[in-house]
Every structure is written in C-alpha cells, then in structure tokens.
C-alpha positions as a Markdown table, in Angstrom:
| # | Residue | x | y | z |
|---|---|---|---|---|
| 1 | Met | 0.0 | 0.0 | -0.1 |
| 2 | Lys | 1.4 | 3.3 | -0.8 |
| 3 | Asp | 1.6 | 6.3 | 1.4 |
| 4 | Leu | 0.3 | 9.2 | -0.7 |
| 5 | Val | -0.9 | 11.1 | 2.0 |
| 6 | Gly | 2.4 | 10.9 | 3.9 |
| 7 | Lys | 4.3 | 11.9 | 0.6 |
| 8 | Tyr | 2.0 | 15.0 | 0.0 |
| 9 | Leu | 2.5 | 16.0 | 3.7 |
| 10 | Leu | 6.1 | 15.7 | 3.1 |
| 11 | Arg | 5.9 | 17.9 | 0.2 |
| 12 | Leu | 4.1 | 20.5 | 2.1 |
| 13 | Arg | 6.8 | 20.6 | 4.8 |
| 14 | Ile | 9.4 | 20.9 | 2.3 |
| 15 | Gln | 7.7 | 23.8 | 0.5 |
| 16 | Thr | 7.3 | 25.5 | 4.0 |
| 17 | Val | 11.1 | 24.9 | 5.0 |
| 18 | Ile | 13.0 | 25.8 | 1.7 |
| 19 | Pro | 12.4 | 29.5 | 1.8 |
| 20 | Phe | 14.2 | 29.7 | 5.1 |
| 21 | Ile | 17.3 | 27.6 | 4.0 |
| 22 | Thr | 20.4 | 29.4 | 3.0 |
| 23 | Gly | 23.8 | 28.3 | 2.1 |
| 24 | Arg | 25.3 | 24.8 | 2.6 |
| 25 | Leu | 22.5 | 22.7 | 4.1 |
| 26 | Leu | 22.7 | 19.7 | 6.6 |
| 27 | Asp | 19.4 | 17.9 | 7.1 |
| 28 | Ile | 19.5 | 15.5 | 10.3 |
| 29 | Gly | 16.8 | 12.7 | 10.3 |
| 30 | Cys | 16.8 | 13.3 | 6.7 |
| 31 | Gly | 14.5 | 10.3 | 5.8 |
| 32 | Thr | 14.4 | 9.7 | 2.0 |
| 33 | Asn | 16.6 | 12.8 | 1.8 |
| 34 | Asp | 13.5 | 14.6 | -0.1 |
| 35 | Leu | 14.5 | 18.0 | 1.3 |
| 36 | Val | 18.3 | 18.1 | 0.2 |
| 37 | Lys | 17.2 | 17.0 | -3.1 |
| 38 | Thr | 14.7 | 19.7 | -3.7 |
| 39 | Tyr | 16.9 | 22.4 | -2.3 |
| 40 | Pro | 18.7 | 23.9 | -5.1 |
| 41 | Gly | 21.8 | 24.7 | -3.0 |
| 42 | Pro | 24.4 | 22.2 | -1.6 |
| 43 | Gly | 23.4 | 19.8 | 1.0 |
| 44 | Ile | 23.8 | 16.7 | 2.7 |
| 45 | Gly | 21.3 | 14.5 | 4.3 |
| 46 | Val | 22.2 | 12.2 | 7.3 |
| 47 | Asp | 20.0 | 9.5 | 9.1 |
| 48 | Val | 20.4 | 6.7 | 11.6 |
| 49 | Tyr | 18.5 | 4.5 | 9.2 |
| 50 | Asp | 19.0 | 3.9 | 5.5 |
| 51 | Trp | 15.8 | 4.9 | 3.9 |
| 52 | Gly | 17.2 | 5.0 | 0.6 |
| 53 | Gly | 18.6 | 8.1 | -0.9 |
| 54 | Val | 20.2 | 9.1 | 2.3 |
| 55 | Asp | 23.6 | 10.8 | 1.8 |
| 56 | Leu | 25.3 | 9.5 | 4.9 |
| 57 | Val | 24.1 | 6.9 | 7.3 |
| 58 | Val | 25.5 | 7.4 | 10.7 |
| 59 | Glu | 25.2 | 5.2 | 13.9 |
| 60 | Asp | 24.4 | 8.4 | 16.1 |
| 61 | Thr | 23.6 | 11.9 | 14.7 |
| 62 | Ala | 25.2 | 13.3 | 18.0 |
| 63 | Gln | 28.5 | 12.4 | 16.4 |
| 64 | Leu | 28.8 | 14.0 | 13.1 |
| 65 | Pro | 32.0 | 13.4 | 10.8 |
| 66 | Phe | 31.7 | 17.4 | 10.0 |
| 67 | Arg | 34.1 | 20.4 | 10.8 |
| 68 | Pro | 32.9 | 22.9 | 13.3 |
| 69 | Gln | 31.0 | 25.7 | 11.5 |
| 70 | Glu | 30.7 | 23.7 | 8.3 |
| 71 | Phe | 27.1 | 24.4 | 7.4 |
| 72 | Asp | 25.0 | 27.6 | 7.2 |
| 73 | Thr | 21.4 | 25.7 | 7.8 |
| 74 | Val | 20.6 | 22.6 | 9.6 |
| 75 | Thr | 17.3 | 21.2 | 9.6 |
| 76 | Ile | 15.3 | 18.7 | 11.4 |
| 77 | Ile | 12.2 | 18.2 | 9.9 |
| 78 | Ala | 9.4 | 16.1 | 11.7 |
| 79 | Ala | 12.2 | 14.2 | 13.3 |
| 80 | Leu | 13.4 | 15.7 | 16.7 |
| 81 | Asn | 10.8 | 13.4 | 18.2 |
| 82 | His | 12.2 | 10.4 | 16.7 |
| 83 | Ile | 15.8 | 11.2 | 18.2 |
| 84 | Pro | 16.2 | 9.8 | 21.6 |
| 85 | Asn | 19.4 | 11.8 | 22.3 |
| 86 | Arg | 17.7 | 15.0 | 21.2 |
| 87 | Glu | 19.7 | 17.1 | 23.6 |
| 88 | Gln | 23.1 | 15.8 | 22.3 |
| 89 | Val | 22.1 | 15.9 | 18.8 |
| 90 | Leu | 20.8 | 19.6 | 19.0 |
| 91 | Lys | 24.4 | 20.4 | 20.6 |
| 92 | Glu | 26.0 | 18.8 | 17.8 |
| 93 | Ala | 23.9 | 20.9 | 15.3 |
| 94 | Tyr | 25.2 | 23.8 | 17.2 |
| 95 | Arg | 28.7 | 23.0 | 16.8 |
| 96 | Val | 28.5 | 22.2 | 12.8 |
| 97 | Leu | 26.7 | 25.3 | 12.4 |
| 98 | Ala | 28.2 | 28.6 | 11.2 |
| 99 | Ala | 28.4 | 31.4 | 13.8 |
| 100 | Asn | 25.5 | 33.3 | 11.7 |
| 101 | Gly | 23.8 | 30.1 | 10.8 |
| 102 | Lys | 20.4 | 28.8 | 11.6 |
| 103 | Ile | 18.6 | 25.5 | 12.6 |
| 104 | Ile | 15.1 | 25.2 | 11.3 |
| 105 | Leu | 12.7 | 22.6 | 13.0 |
| 106 | Thr | 9.1 | 21.4 | 12.4 |
| 107 | Met | 7.0 | 19.3 | 14.7 |
| 108 | Ile | 3.5 | 18.4 | 15.6 |
| 109 | Pro | 2.0 | 18.3 | 19.0 |
| 110 | Pro | 2.1 | 14.9 | 20.9 |
| 111 | Phe | -1.8 | 14.4 | 21.1 |
| 112 | Ile | -2.1 | 14.9 | 17.3 |
| 113 | Ser | 1.1 | 12.9 | 16.5 |
| 114 | Thr | -0.3 | 10.0 | 18.8 |
| 115 | Ile | -3.7 | 9.8 | 16.7 |
| 116 | Trp | -1.9 | 10.3 | 13.5 |
| 117 | His | 0.5 | 7.8 | 14.0 |
| 118 | Thr | -2.3 | 5.2 | 15.3 |
| 119 | Ile | -4.5 | 6.0 | 12.3 |
| 120 | Arg | -1.6 | 5.6 | 9.7 |
| 121 | Lys | 0.2 | 2.6 | 11.3 |
| 122 | Pro | -1.1 | 0.1 | 8.6 |
| 123 | Trp | 0.7 | 1.9 | 5.7 |
| 124 | Asp | 3.3 | 4.1 | 7.4 |
| 125 | Val | 6.7 | 3.2 | 6.4 |
| 126 | Asp | 8.5 | 4.5 | 9.3 |
| 127 | Gln | 6.4 | 2.7 | 11.9 |
| 128 | Lys | 6.3 | -0.9 | 9.5 |
| 129 | Asp | 9.8 | -0.9 | 8.7 |
| 130 | Arg | 11.6 | 0.8 | 11.7 |
| 131 | Gly | 9.2 | 1.2 | 14.5 |
| 132 | Met | 9.5 | 3.2 | 17.5 |
| 133 | Lys | 12.6 | 3.0 | 19.8 |
| 134 | Pro | 13.1 | 3.6 | 23.2 |
| 135 | Gly | 13.5 | 7.2 | 23.9 |
| 136 | Glu | 11.3 | 8.3 | 20.9 |
| 137 | Val | 7.9 | 10.2 | 21.6 |
| 138 | Tyr | 4.8 | 11.0 | 19.5 |
| 139 | Gly | 5.4 | 14.9 | 18.8 |
| 140 | Leu | 6.8 | 17.7 | 21.1 |
| 141 | Thr | 5.1 | 20.6 | 22.7 |
| 142 | Pro | 6.4 | 24.1 | 21.7 |
| 143 | Glu | 7.5 | 24.6 | 25.2 |
| 144 | Gln | 9.6 | 21.4 | 25.2 |
| 145 | Ile | 11.2 | 22.5 | 21.8 |
| 146 | His | 12.2 | 26.0 | 23.0 |
| 147 | Ser | 13.7 | 24.3 | 26.1 |
| 148 | Leu | 15.8 | 22.1 | 24.2 |
| 149 | Leu | 16.9 | 24.6 | 21.8 |
| 150 | His | 17.6 | 27.1 | 24.5 |
| 151 | Glu | 19.6 | 24.6 | 26.2 |
| 152 | Ala | 21.7 | 23.9 | 23.2 |
| 153 | Gly | 22.6 | 27.5 | 22.7 |
| 154 | Phe | 19.9 | 28.7 | 20.3 |
| 155 | Gln | 17.4 | 31.3 | 20.3 |
| 156 | Val | 14.3 | 31.3 | 18.4 |
| 157 | Thr | 13.9 | 34.0 | 15.7 |
| 158 | Tyr | 11.0 | 33.0 | 14.1 |
| 159 | Glu | 8.0 | 30.8 | 14.6 |
| 160 | Thr | 4.8 | 30.1 | 12.8 |
| 161 | Arg | 2.3 | 27.2 | 12.1 |
| 162 | Phe | 1.3 | 25.7 | 8.9 |
| 163 | Met | -0.8 | 22.9 | 7.5 |
| 164 | Leu | -4.2 | 24.0 | 9.1 |
| 165 | Gly | -2.2 | 25.4 | 12.4 |
| 166 | Ile | -1.1 | 21.8 | 13.2 |
| 167 | Asn | 2.4 | 21.9 | 12.4 |
| 168 | Leu | 5.1 | 24.0 | 14.1 |
| 169 | Leu | 7.9 | 25.8 | 12.4 |
| 170 | Leu | 10.8 | 27.2 | 14.4 |
| 171 | Val | 13.9 | 29.1 | 13.2 |
| 172 | Ala | 16.6 | 29.6 | 15.7 |
| 173 | Ser | 20.1 | 31.1 | 15.7 |
| 174 | Lys | 23.2 | 30.8 | 17.9 |
| 175 | Phe | 23.4 | 33.1 | 20.9 |
| 176 | Asp | 26.5 | 34.0 | 22.8 |
| 177 | Ala | 25.8 | 31.4 | 25.8 |
| 178 | Phe | 29.0 | 29.2 | 24.9 |
C-alpha cells in the first residue's frame, strides 16, 4: 500500500521550509532525503536508518563527521521526536553550524501525533520498517522545543504554524551562551 498522504504532507513541509534555508544545508533525520534533493543549493542528508537516498548513514547523529561551523543551515524536519538523544544532537547541530547560521525545526504536538500515527500505522513505512525505539516520543510541545533549543545554545528568531495550524515551524540562531 502506497503512502500518498505521507508523501503529500512531506512535500508541504518541504515547501514551507525551503524559503528559510540559506547556504550549505545539513538535514538531520533526513529520511528519504527529499529536502536535500529539492533544495537548489549544496546539502547533505544524514540519518541513522537507511531509507534509500540518504547521503550518509551514521550510528549516532550526535557524533557527526563534519568540521565545526561547516553548515549555514541545519534542519530537523518532523524528526526531533524520533531522536532519543535529542539534547546531544542539538548540541552537535550547534557545533557544525556557522556562527551566523540557523537551525530549522518542524513538529506536531504529542496528542495529534499519537492519533496520527495510530491511524496511519498500517501503511506508514516508518512504523512498519523501523518502529518506535526507546526514547522516541509522539511529538513535542512548543515549550519542550523552546527549552531544548535554549539548552543547546539557540534562540528562536521566527515561529509560525502551518498545515491547518497543526505543524509548528521554528527558526533559531546561535546566541553567545557558550
């Protein structure tokens, strides 16, 4: 069974995120790497699971093989909740992000995510092929995301809702806390 709804929603997320990306892109938790493939500039997609099309499969996205300040934009699109060690991954994103760079996140809230994943379970490739691992959660609240970003050294500079107000888009930059 094809996941046409999932593919459509992915395209909408990509269309929402692309205008905020500048320079060299690193997409963490890239899935099938559609964001990097769509972005007209240089980019690389990393994931811990080989979804096909991934540029680099790593054991842990908190330990990336990149130089400090190598990227202008880091994205984590609808994936932060699937990263058990999200605090360390955000600190690693901070490390590889240029001083004037930005991180872009999208997320749905836990209640909606739980319902959505339950309904989609029969045809959702993520749930069928990989499943939920310890430490993964069904979505994050805006407060949780703000707190995680702040603890990693980021300050939210832009925030909006999209897809009928269900999804949250956050853009954050480094601040001089470290």
